[in-house]
C-alpha positions in Angstrom: -191.0 6.6 -3.8 -188.7 9.6 -3.9 -190.1 10.8 -0.6 -192.7 9.4 1.8 -194.9 11.5 4.2 -196.9 9.9 7.1 -198.9 12.1 9.5 -201.6 11.8 11.9 -203.5 15.2 12.8 -205.5 15.3 16.0 -207.5 18.1 17.6 -210.5 20.1 16.1 -209.7 18.4 12.8 -208.6 14.7 12.7 -207.1 13.0 9.7 -204.3 10.6 8.7 -202.2 10.7 5.7 -199.9 8.2 3.9 -198.5 10.0 0.8 -195.5 9.6 -1.4 -193.8 11.5 -4.2 -192.9 9.2 -7.0 -189.4 9.0 -8.5 -190.7 9.2 -12.0 -193.4 11.0 -13.8 -196.9 9.4 -13.7 -198.1 8.7 -17.3 -201.2 10.9 -16.8 -199.2 13.9 -15.3 -200.0 16.3 -18.2 -203.5 15.1 -19.2 -205.9 18.1 -19.8 -208.2 17.3 -16.7 -205.1 17.2 -14.4 -206.5 14.7 -11.9 -204.7 13.7 -8.7 -204.5 10.0 -7.6 -205.1 10.2 -3.7 -207.7 8.0 -2.3 -210.1 9.5 0.3 -211.3 7.3 3.2 -213.7 8.2 5.9 -213.1 6.2 9.3 -211.2 3.7 7.2 -214.0 3.2 4.7 -213.0 3.9 1.1 -215.1 6.8 -0.3 -213.6 7.8 -3.7 -210.4 8.0 -5.6 -211.6 11.0 -7.5 -211.7 13.7 -5.0 -209.9 16.6 -6.7 -210.3 19.0 -3.8 -207.8 17.1 -1.6 -204.7 18.8 -3.1 -204.1 21.7 -5.5 -203.6 20.8 -9.1 -199.8 21.5 -9.1 -199.4 18.7 -6.4 -201.3 16.1 -8.5 -198.2 13.9 -8.8 -198.8 12.9 -5.1 -199.9 9.3 -4.5 -201.4 7.8 -1.4 -204.4 7.9 1.0 -206.1 10.4 3.3 -208.3 9.1 6.0 -210.6 11.6 7.7 -212.4 11.3 11.0 -214.8 14.3 10.5 -216.4 13.7 7.2 -219.8 11.8 7.2 -219.7 8.2 5.7 -222.5 9.1 3.3 -220.7 12.2 1.9 -221.9 13.1 -1.6 -219.9 14.6 -4.4 -221.6 17.8 -4.1 -220.8 18.0 -0.4 -217.2 17.2 -1.0 -216.8 20.1 -3.5 -218.2 22.6 -0.8 -216.9 21.0 2.4 -214.9 23.3 4.8 -213.3 20.3 6.4 -211.9 19.2 2.9 -210.6 22.8 2.4 -208.6 22.5 5.8 -207.3 19.1 4.9 -206.1 20.4 1.5 -204.3 23.3 3.3 -202.7 21.0 5.7 -201.6 18.5 3.0 -200.2 21.3 0.9 -198.3 22.8 3.9 -196.7 19.6 4.8 -195.7 18.8 1.2 -194.0 22.1 0.7 -192.3 21.9 4.1 -191.0 18.5 3.2 -189.6 19.8 -0.1 -188.0 22.8 1.5 -186.2 20.5 4.0 -185.0 18.3 1.1 -183.9 21.3 -0.8 -181.8 22.6 2.1 -180.4 19.2 3.4 -180.0 17.3 0.2 -179.7 19.7 -2.7 -178.5 17.2 -5.2 -181.4 14.7 -4.4 -183.8 17.7 -4.6 -182.4 18.6 -8.0 -183.6 15.1 -9.3 -187.1 16.0 -8.1 -187.0 19.4 -9.7 -185.9 17.8 -13.0 -188.8 15.6 -13.0 -191.6 17.8 -11.5 -190.4 21.4 -11.9 -192.8 22.3 -14.8 -195.8 21.1 -12.7 -194.6 22.8 -9.5 -194.3 26.1 -11.5 -198.0 25.9 -12.1 -198.4 26.9 -8.4 -196.7 30.1 -8.9 -199.7 31.5 -10.7 -202.5 29.2 -9.1 -201.6 29.3 -5.4 -200.9 33.0 -4.3 -201.1 31.9 -0.6 -197.9 29.8 -1.0 -196.2 31.8 -3.7 -193.3 32.8 -1.5 -192.6 29.2 -0.4 -192.7 28.0 -4.1 -190.3 30.8 -5.2 -188.0 29.6 -2.5 -187.8 26.0 -3.7 -188.0 26.9 -7.4 -184.9 25.9 -9.5 -183.7 27.2 -12.8 -180.9 26.6 -15.3 -178.5 29.5 -15.5 -175.8 31.2 -17.6 -173.4 30.8 -14.7 -173.9 27.3 -13.5 -174.4 24.0 -15.2 -176.7 22.7 -12.5 -179.9 24.0 -10.9 -180.0 27.4 -9.3 -182.4 28.8 -6.7 -183.3 32.5 -6.6 -181.6 32.8 -3.1 -178.4 31.6 -4.6 -178.8 33.9 -7.5 -179.2 36.9 -5.3 -175.9 35.9 -3.3 -174.0 36.0 -6.6 -175.4 39.4 -7.9 -172.6 41.8 -8.9 -172.1 45.4 -7.5 -174.7 47.7 -8.8 -177.1 45.0 -9.9 -180.6 45.5 -8.8 -182.7 42.9 -10.5 -182.8 39.1 -11.2 -182.5 38.7 -14.9 -184.1 35.9 -16.9 -184.6 34.9 -20.5 -187.7 33.0 -21.7 -187.5 30.6 -24.7 -188.2 27.0 -25.7 -184.8 25.5 -26.5 -182.1 25.7 -23.8 -179.1 25.4 -26.1 -180.5 28.1 -28.4 -181.1 30.3 -25.3 -177.5 30.0 -24.2 -176.4 31.4 -27.7 -179.0 34.3 -27.6 -177.6 37.7 -28.6 -179.6 39.2 -25.7 -177.0 37.6 -23.3 -173.9 39.4 -24.7 -174.1 42.6 -22.7 -175.0 40.7 -19.5 -172.0 38.2 -20.1 -169.6 41.2 -20.6 -170.7 42.6 -17.2 -170.5 39.2 -15.5 -174.3 39.2 -14.8 -175.9 35.8 -14.4 -179.1 35.1 -16.4 -181.7 32.5 -15.6 -183.0 30.4 -18.4 -186.9 29.8 -18.4 -187.8 27.2 -21.0 -191.0 25.6 -19.6 -194.4 26.4 -21.2 -195.7 27.8 -17.8 -192.9 30.4 -17.4 -194.7 33.0 -19.5 -197.7 32.8 -17.2 -196.0 33.1 -13.8 -193.6 35.7 -14.8 -196.3 38.0 -15.9 -197.9 37.8 -12.5 -194.9 37.6 -10.0 -192.7 40.8 -10.3 -190.2 40.2 -7.5 -188.5 37.7 -5.2 -187.7 38.9 -1.6 -187.9 42.5 -2.7 -185.7 42.0 -5.8 -187.3 42.6 -9.1 -187.6 39.9 -11.7 -186.9 41.3 -15.1 -186.5 39.9 -18.6 -183.3 40.6 -20.3 -185.2 42.0 -23.1 -186.4 44.7 -20.8 -183.2 44.9 -18.7 -180.6 46.1 -21.3 -181.0 49.7 -20.2 -179.8 48.7 -16.7 -176.3 47.7 -18.0 -175.0 51.2 -17.9 -175.5 51.3 -14.2 -173.3 48.3 -13.5 -169.5 48.4 -13.4 
């Protein structure tokens, strides 16, 4: 396991979870049906290993078990799909996972970079699927950059913006090395402006829906060339 999460929730909703993030990609990570592999138990009795409502699709790499004290033992597939209890468990597991990733990104950035290298393209799916957690996901997203050989966060990018720069600039493509040689970068390089490289298949989806990060506009270099005259 790259990370292990064990929790016991008590109160109006009771459930226990033992989950882990693997250190390598599961073989079925990009299968069309995008199933997760978390086993659901009720009062320590195994119910199913095919409960897709337990976590959002972009966290389907999680492995482990969830044991609920509130669901009935004879729960049906139809009931699971419409269960408010399961919806609360899903929100709790999602929150705990994103918090664990946020803590790892802050305390062990190099370790977190290995996670993003493995699961970054899957996590980015959440940027257009999970609007409730969009800000958390943007905070822990990492990108390749024209100014850094490693992985760069949007917060780190904002700290390095040059005087007069009002947007976060990115370039979408397929091949990272070809993107680094793109003629679109020439004007930005001349002004010392950092450009993020977005070369995952999902990047075209989420950038069409998310327009800013922390109040700063996200802008493609193909649309941002007119801004260069404003920057010293």
